[in-house]
C-alpha positions as CSV (number, residue, x, y, z in Angstrom):
1,M,127.0,31.0,116.0
2,A,124.4,33.2,117.5
3,G,121.1,32.5,117.9
4,K,117.6,34.1,116.8
5,I,116.8,37.8,117.1
6,K,114.8,38.2,120.6
7,E,114.3,41.9,120.9
8,I,114.9,45.2,119.0
9,E,115.0,48.3,120.9
10,I,114.8,51.6,119.1
11,Y,116.1,54.8,120.9
12,N,115.7,58.6,119.7
13,V,118.8,60.2,121.4
14,S,119.8,63.9,121.6
15,E,120.8,66.8,123.9
16,K,117.6,68.7,122.6
17,T,119.7,71.6,121.3
18,S,120.8,72.0,117.7
19,E,124.3,70.9,117.0
20,K,126.6,73.5,115.4
21,S,128.6,71.2,113.4
22,S,125.9,69.2,112.0
23,P,122.4,70.2,112.7
24,W,121.2,67.6,110.7
25,S,122.2,65.2,113.1
26,S,121.1,66.9,116.4
27,T,119.4,63.6,117.0
28,M,120.2,59.9,116.5
29,I,118.4,56.9,116.1
30,I,120.2,54.2,117.9
31,V,119.1,50.5,117.5
32,K,119.8,47.8,119.9
33,V,119.4,44.1,118.8
34,T,119.6,41.1,121.3
35,T,119.5,37.5,120.4
36,S,118.2,34.5,122.2
37,D,121.5,33.8,123.4
38,G,122.2,37.3,124.9
39,I,124.4,38.7,122.5
40,V,123.9,42.4,121.8
41,G,124.4,44.5,118.8
42,Y,124.1,48.3,117.8
43,G,123.3,50.1,114.7
44,E,122.5,53.7,113.7
45,A,120.1,55.5,111.5
46,P,120.2,59.1,110.2
47,T,117.7,61.6,111.1
48,T,117.9,64.6,108.9
49,L,114.5,66.4,109.3
50,M,112.9,62.7,109.5
51,T,113.5,61.7,113.1
52,L,110.0,60.4,113.8
53,P,109.6,58.8,110.4
54,V,112.8,56.9,110.7
55,K,111.9,55.6,114.1
56,E,108.5,54.3,112.9
57,S,110.2,52.8,109.8
58,A,112.7,50.9,112.4
59,E,109.3,49.4,113.9
60,E,108.4,48.2,110.6
61,V,111.9,46.6,110.3
62,K,111.5,45.1,113.7
63,R,108.4,43.2,112.7
64,V,110.4,41.5,109.8
65,F,113.5,40.6,111.6
66,L,112.3,39.5,114.9
67,N,112.7,35.8,115.7
68,K,114.7,35.4,112.6
69,D,118.3,33.7,112.7
70,V,120.7,36.8,113.3
71,N,123.4,35.0,111.0
72,E,121.1,35.1,107.8
73,I,121.8,38.8,107.5
74,Y,121.3,38.8,103.6
75,K,118.3,36.6,103.7
76,N,116.6,38.9,106.2
77,T,117.5,42.0,104.3
78,M,115.8,40.7,101.3
79,E,112.9,39.6,103.2
80,F,112.2,43.3,104.1
81,Y,113.1,44.2,100.6
82,K,110.2,41.9,99.6
83,H,107.8,43.6,101.9
84,S,108.8,47.0,101.8
85,F,107.3,48.2,98.5
86,Y,109.0,51.5,98.6
87,L,112.4,50.6,99.8
88,S,114.4,51.5,96.8
89,R,113.2,55.2,97.0
90,S,112.6,55.5,100.7
91,M,115.4,57.0,102.7
92,E,113.3,56.5,105.9
93,A,112.8,52.7,105.1
94,T,116.3,52.0,103.7
95,S,117.9,54.2,107.0
96,A,115.9,52.1,109.3
97,L,117.0,48.8,107.5
98,S,120.5,49.8,107.8
99,A,120.5,50.3,111.5
100,V,119.3,46.8,112.3
101,E,121.5,45.3,109.5
102,M,124.6,46.6,111.0
103,A,123.6,45.7,114.7
104,C,123.3,42.3,113.1
105,W,126.8,42.3,111.9
106,D,127.8,43.6,115.2
107,I,126.3,40.2,116.8
108,V,127.8,38.0,114.1
109,G,131.3,39.4,114.9
110,K,131.0,39.0,118.3
111,S,129.5,35.4,118.3
112,C,132.7,34.6,115.8
113,K,135.0,36.7,118.1
114,E,136.1,38.5,115.0
115,P,135.8,42.2,113.9
116,V,133.4,42.6,111.2
117,Y,136.3,43.5,108.7
118,N,137.9,40.1,109.0
119,L,134.3,38.5,108.1
120,L,134.5,40.7,104.9
121,G,137.9,39.5,103.6
122,G,140.4,40.9,106.2
123,K,142.7,44.2,106.6
124,M,144.0,45.9,103.7
125,R,145.2,48.8,105.6
126,D,145.8,49.5,109.7
127,S,144.8,53.0,109.7
128,V,142.4,55.1,107.7
129,R,143.2,58.7,106.5
130,A,140.5,61.1,107.6
131,Y,139.3,64.7,106.2
132,S,137.6,66.9,108.8
133,N,134.1,68.3,108.4
134,G,131.8,70.4,110.5
135,W,134.9,72.5,111.6
136,Y,133.9,75.9,109.9
137,S,130.6,76.6,111.9
138,D,130.0,80.5,111.9
139,C,132.5,80.9,109.2
140,V,131.6,83.6,106.7
141,T,134.7,85.3,105.2
142,A,137.9,83.9,103.9
143,D,139.8,85.1,107.0
144,D,137.1,83.1,109.2
145,F,137.9,79.9,107.2
146,V,141.6,80.1,107.2
147,D,141.7,80.8,111.0
148,K,139.5,77.7,112.0
149,A,141.3,75.6,109.4
150,K,144.7,76.3,111.1
151,E,143.0,74.8,114.3
152,I,142.1,71.7,112.5
153,R,145.7,71.5,110.8
154,K,147.1,71.6,114.4
155,K,145.1,68.5,115.3
156,G,146.7,66.6,112.6
157,F,144.4,66.8,109.6
158,D,145.8,67.4,106.1
159,A,142.3,67.6,104.3
160,V,139.3,69.5,104.9
161,K,135.6,69.6,103.5
162,F,133.5,72.8,103.5
163,D,130.9,74.6,101.9
164,P,131.7,78.1,100.8
165,F,128.4,79.0,99.1
166,G,126.9,80.9,102.0
167,N,123.2,81.4,101.3
168,N,123.2,80.9,97.4
169,Y,120.6,78.3,96.5
170,D,119.7,77.0,93.2
171,T,121.3,79.8,91.4
172,I,124.3,81.9,92.4
173,N,125.2,85.7,91.9
174,K,128.4,87.5,91.4
175,K,129.0,88.2,95.1
176,G,128.3,84.5,95.8
177,L,130.9,83.4,93.2
178,E,133.5,85.9,94.5
179,S,133.0,85.0,98.0
180,A,133.5,81.3,97.1
181,E,136.6,81.9,95.2
182,N,138.0,84.2,98.1
183,I,137.5,81.2,100.4
184,V,139.0,78.6,98.4
185,S,141.9,80.7,97.2
186,G,142.7,81.9,100.7
187,L,142.9,78.4,102.0
188,R,145.0,77.4,99.0
189,E,147.2,80.3,99.5
190,S,147.7,79.7,103.4
191,F,148.3,76.0,103.0
192,G,149.8,75.6,99.5
193,D,149.7,72.0,98.5
194,S,149.9,70.7,102.2
195,M,146.2,70.7,102.6
196,D,143.6,68.7,100.5
197,L,140.5,70.9,100.0
198,L,137.2,69.1,99.4
199,I,134.4,71.4,98.3
200,E,130.7,70.6,99.4
201,F,128.1,71.8,97.3
202,H,125.2,70.0,98.9
203,G,123.3,69.4,96.0
204,R,122.2,73.0,96.0
205,F,122.6,74.2,92.4
206,S,120.9,74.2,89.0
207,M,123.0,73.4,85.8
208,E,124.1,77.0,85.0
209,A,124.8,77.8,88.7
210,A,127.0,74.5,89.0
211,K,128.8,75.3,85.9
212,K,129.7,78.6,87.1
213,A,130.7,77.5,90.6
214,T,132.8,74.5,89.5
215,Q,134.6,76.8,86.8
216,I,135.5,79.5,89.2
217,L,136.9,76.9,91.6
218,E,138.6,74.7,89.0
219,P,142.0,76.6,89.1
220,Y,142.5,75.6,93.1
221,D,143.4,72.0,92.6
222,C,140.3,70.7,94.7
223,F,140.4,67.1,95.8
224,F,136.7,66.7,94.5
225,F,133.4,68.7,94.0
226,E,130.8,66.9,96.0
227,E,127.0,66.9,94.7
228,P,127.4,70.1,92.6
229,L,123.9,69.6,91.2
230,H,120.5,69.2,92.5
231,P,120.1,65.2,92.8
232,E,117.1,65.0,90.2
233,L,119.4,66.8,87.7
234,E,121.8,63.8,88.0
235,M,121.4,63.0,84.1
236,R,123.4,66.1,83.5
237,L,126.3,65.2,85.5
238,P,128.2,63.9,82.3
239,E,127.9,67.2,80.6
240,L,129.2,68.9,83.7
241,R,132.0,66.6,84.1
242,S,133.3,67.3,80.7
243,T,133.7,71.1,81.7
244,V,136.0,70.3,84.8
245,N,139.0,68.4,85.5
246,T,138.4,68.1,89.3
247,P,136.6,65.0,90.3
248,I,132.9,64.7,90.9
249,A,131.8,63.0,93.9
250,L,128.1,61.7,95.2
251,G,126.3,59.1,96.9
252,E,124.9,60.1,100.2
253,R,121.5,60.0,98.5
254,V,121.9,57.0,96.4
255,L,120.3,54.0,98.4
256,N,121.4,50.9,96.8
257,A,123.9,49.0,94.8
258,R,122.0,49.1,91.6
259,D,121.4,52.8,91.6
260,F,125.2,53.3,92.3
261,M,125.9,50.9,89.3
262,R,123.9,53.0,87.0
263,N,125.7,56.3,88.1
264,I,129.1,54.7,87.4
265,V,128.1,53.1,84.2
266,E,126.4,56.1,82.7
267,G,129.6,58.0,83.5
268,K,128.2,60.5,86.1
269,V,130.6,60.2,88.9
270,D,134.5,60.0,89.6
271,I,134.4,59.2,93.4
272,I,131.4,57.4,95.2
273,Q,130.3,58.2,98.6
274,P,127.7,55.6,99.8
275,D,126.4,56.0,103.5
276,V,126.3,52.6,105.5
277,T,123.4,54.2,107.4
278,N,121.1,54.6,104.4
279,S,122.4,52.2,101.8
280,R,120.8,48.9,103.4
281,G,123.9,48.6,105.8
282,I,127.4,47.0,105.6
283,L,126.8,44.3,103.3
284,E,125.2,46.5,100.4
285,S,127.9,49.0,101.2
286,F,130.4,46.5,100.7
287,K,129.0,45.4,97.5
288,I,128.8,49.0,96.3
289,A,132.4,49.5,96.8
290,T,133.2,46.1,95.0
291,I,131.0,47.3,92.0
292,A,133.1,50.8,91.9
293,D,136.3,48.7,92.1
294,A,135.5,46.9,89.0
295,W,135.3,50.2,87.4
296,G,138.3,52.0,88.7
297,I,136.2,54.1,90.9
298,P,137.6,55.0,94.3
299,V,135.2,55.2,97.5
300,A,135.0,57.9,100.2
301,Y,132.2,56.7,102.5
302,H,129.7,59.6,103.6
303,N,129.9,59.5,107.4
304,A,128.0,62.5,109.1
305,F,126.1,61.2,112.0
306,G,127.3,59.5,115.0
307,P,129.9,57.1,116.4
308,V,128.3,53.9,115.6
309,Q,128.2,55.0,112.0
310,T,131.7,55.9,112.1
311,A,132.6,52.4,113.6
312,A,130.5,50.5,110.9
313,T,132.1,52.6,108.3
314,L,135.7,52.1,109.4
315,N,135.1,48.4,109.2
316,L,134.6,48.8,105.5
317,D,137.4,51.1,104.9
318,T,139.7,48.7,106.6
319,T,138.7,45.9,104.2
320,I,138.1,47.4,100.6
321,N,140.7,47.9,98.0
322,N,139.5,51.2,96.6
323,F,139.2,53.3,99.7
324,I,140.5,56.9,99.1
325,I,139.6,59.0,102.3
326,Q,137.2,59.0,105.3
327,E,135.0,61.8,106.5
328,S,135.2,62.9,110.1
329,F,133.1,65.2,112.4
330,E,134.5,63.7,115.5
331,E,136.9,66.9,116.4
332,S,133.6,69.2,116.2
333,W,131.0,66.9,118.0
334,P,129.3,68.0,121.1
335,E,130.5,66.3,124.4
336,W,127.2,63.9,124.4
337,K,127.8,62.5,121.2
338,K,131.6,61.6,122.2
339,K,130.5,60.1,125.3
340,L,128.0,57.5,123.8
341,L,130.9,55.0,123.3
342,K,133.2,53.7,126.0
343,S,135.6,52.5,123.3
344,G,135.6,51.6,119.7
345,Y,138.4,53.5,117.8
346,K,140.7,56.4,117.8
347,L,141.3,59.4,115.9
348,E,144.8,60.7,116.1
349,N,146.8,63.1,113.6
350,G,144.2,62.8,111.0
351,H,143.9,59.1,110.9
352,F,141.3,56.7,112.4
353,K,142.3,53.4,114.0
354,L,139.7,50.6,114.9
355,S,140.0,48.8,118.3
356,G,140.3,45.1,116.6
357,K,137.6,44.0,119.0
358,P,135.1,41.6,117.8
359,G,131.9,43.0,115.8
360,L,131.9,46.6,115.2
361,G,134.6,46.9,117.8
362,I,132.5,49.2,120.0
363,E,131.4,49.3,123.7
364,M,128.4,51.3,124.2
365,D,127.9,53.4,127.2
366,E,124.3,52.4,128.2
367,K,124.1,54.8,130.9
368,S,124.9,57.7,128.6
369,L,122.7,56.6,125.9
370,K,119.7,56.2,128.3
371,E,120.3,59.5,129.9
372,H,120.2,61.1,126.2
373,M,116.7,59.3,125.2
374,V,114.2,62.0,123.9
375,N,110.9,62.2,122.2
376,G,109.7,64.1,119.3
377,M,111.4,65.8,116.3
378,E,114.8,67.5,116.0
379,P,115.1,71.1,116.3
380,F,114.3,73.4,113.3
381,D,115.5,76.8,112.2
382,P,113.3,78.2,109.4
383,E,116.2,80.5,108.6
384,S,118.7,77.9,107.6
385,P,118.3,74.5,106.1
386,P,119.5,71.6,108.4
387,W,121.9,70.5,105.9
388,V,124.3,73.2,106.3
389,V,126.8,73.8,109.0
390,S,125.6,76.3,111.7
391,G,126.2,79.9,110.8
392,T,127.3,79.7,107.4
393,Y,123.9,80.1,105.5
394,V,124.3,84.0,105.4
395,G,125.4,86.7,103.2
396,E,123.9,88.4,100.1
397,G,123.0,85.2,98.2
398,T,120.2,84.3,95.9
399,D,118.1,82.9,98.7
400,G,117.3,86.4,99.9
401,K,118.7,86.3,103.5
402,Q,120.9,89.2,104.4
């Protein structure tokens, strides 16, 4: 078994330009954990307009984890929980913790000479069905979306996620509703039933706007509606669910198993989307899936950042019973992000396959990692929120931008 945690290094990496497919991930926090016997593991944290706070939070996690037995992952996590008073509500703290936690799993798997999924119960599947996201940068009209979706289809995907709401925010006007319907109906007419359509709302709407938007898209047999309401309005999700048959999905802003349990038990969600980089890491994400399985709720892990996150998530997808589909930005990533790993997993014909190597199964390109180290915050565009795909927050919507 591996020894004690000797060193934790924290890297802020970027190409210093905004990323078109996912501006929220123009920077990444990569954590490198090294043990006293020389085993190295990697983790990743999200940065959405919080690069520096997450990096500083990782320093706090480091103070708790240093010199601890790396095998005692749960014990070490709960030790940080004890000290981190705001952990249950702090995206920064739980993101930093998640990165270090997944690096520890990487080390333990390497020490045992087993992939992480074998330590969680073994394989349930050999390949993981993916849907493409980030593919629709600069898409505004229905024709724009259809043309780019055809390119993604040629790469083997039979499911795509996208946000058709332009620059409508909080409320939505008649033009916004017509545009969203034209986009979704255009894709359905072009692909028929051969392409699953997953609708991203980005938690942007009030209740009345969410009702209008979900009802106008209901006839198009969408795979799910993701975060149709502002997250603070989650108590009204059962009411919204009662008005549509399309499944409601959420989870990327839910930070622990107990909060997921409340959303499930209170009838707020049909499909959950935990994010391994902000829900305390691999073990908590596995527990979340187990709770959901007990209620017959499927899991579609959120995965919108970088390759270490993808590898950690795929280890979970491989072993959980209630997997349904996996998010992928890989086809739309910039080259620098694609080159961070020498190996780890493959994406072919819309399906992921892990390498099967010990730990997370990845080999980091240390040279590339260090070449892309930066200081400071991520790029900021005052005309477009960082959570939308570039070039899509335009139109005659309710946010007033033309």
